[in-house]
Each structure stands twice: as structure tokens, then as C-alpha cells.
N, C-alpha and C positions, 0 to 999 in steps of 0.2 A: 779569643777575640782580640786581645791586646797584641799578640804577636803578629796578627794579620792586619793590624792598624785599623780595625773596625772601631767606630765610636761607641762608647758605652754611656748610659745614663747613670747607672749606679754600679759600683764594684765593691766587693767585700775585701778587706785586708785581714790578714791572719797573723798570729804571733810568731810564726816561724817560716823559714824558707824564702822564696823569691817574691812572695805576695805580702810582705810586711809593708806597713805604711811608709817607713823610712826608705826601704829599697825601691819601692815604686815611685816615691817622690823624687829620689835622687836620679832616677832614670827618666824623669819628665813624663811619667805615665799618668800623673794626677795633676789636675789644674785647680787653682784656687777658685772658690765659688763666691767670694766676698761680693764682687760687683753684681753677680746674678742674684744673690740673696737680697742685696740692697734694692735692686730694681724690681724683681718679681716675687721675692719670698718674704715680704715683711710679715705676713701672717705666720710663716714658719718661725721666724725669729721671735715673734711675740709669744708663741706657744712654747718654744724650747728654751727661751731665755739664755742663760749662761752656758747651757749644754751645747749651743751652737759652736762654742769655742773649744769643744773637746778634742777636735783633731786639728787645731790651729798650730802651725809650726812657727815658733818665734825665733827669728835669726838675730 
């Protein structure tokens, strides 16, 4: 789906190969969800707490 430019709601990243988080992020295949979580996902943030930051990239 990614190679055909279809939009995805959720995608799994894996520890090896081309589907790693860092590889997909560097190819702009992943988008930040910060603004969407702030607007629509406050209940998600409340339930997950600090786990929401588990896949945050700090530059």
C-alpha cells in the first residue's frame, strides 16, 4: 500500500529491513500525530500517559 501511495490509518514497523521506524521516517512515509492527538485524541493521551511518547523522534 505504501509503494502505491495509498493512505494508511495504521502501519506496523519492524526491527529489520525496509519497514523499520527510522527507515520509514527518513523516507517521509510516516507523519507526526502530535496535532491530531491534541485535537482528537485527548482520551488516548489520558489513557496512555507517557507511553504516547514511545515512538517520538527527538531531533
